[in-house]
C-alpha angles and dihedrals in degrees: 000000000000091000093055094050094051095077089052092047094057096059090043091052092047091049091050092049092050092049092049092048091050090052097048110109121245089212121049099189116207134173116246128186124200108247097209109020110038116249139119132212141164111244122198091231138359106306124228114226134213139166123207139158116259135173114246105183106302094345129088107209140169108257112205111205135189120183141169128189128210120179092341093309115122123215109190145163123198123186137179142167120232127206091252141004094245091074097048098087093052089047095056090047088053091046091052092048092050094050092049091047092049089060093043083236140154121224109247097177133016132174127180127198132179130188142167122210127168091349093306117123118214130183126179132190115193113194142178119192137176129203143134139253123190090350095306124118111247130193135197127198114184148168117200114191133187114193113175104304096340125093129197138185121195111185143169114199136166148094107338094227090058098046112107108210093206090054090049090052092046093051099043096043091048092055110104132169109222 
């Protein structure tokens, strides 16, 4: 009796495996909080983290990065603290320029906002850029934020055909400086 049911069990197991694979989410959203510079964001999978020294204008700072990749599309937040708030605006402009240049891209949309609340200065540059790498269309969506002496970049970048606009919106709208 067991031998006869085995041939029926294999197709049933395969069907179950296929159905489960089809139902598994491409994005496994999870909340992440910056351990050094305060921010929070929803990442589409568990982010890898790294800290390295970078030049931001005239300052050499520790850039704390968290990034996740889905289908060749990178979702990342970088953050750093500068010696003083006066240099933060120039730093986010430099960060934006570097990201656009890295993709060999051209800015297609840019919005800048500044505000002051409770003595805290905040500037934001929102950017969309398109370019190409190795003959493939690339896209960058980014938010570059200066808040007092801290700077942040939240970006989604990758091959345009693989970028999910809803995932971009989810990631960038979830990004908050604390």
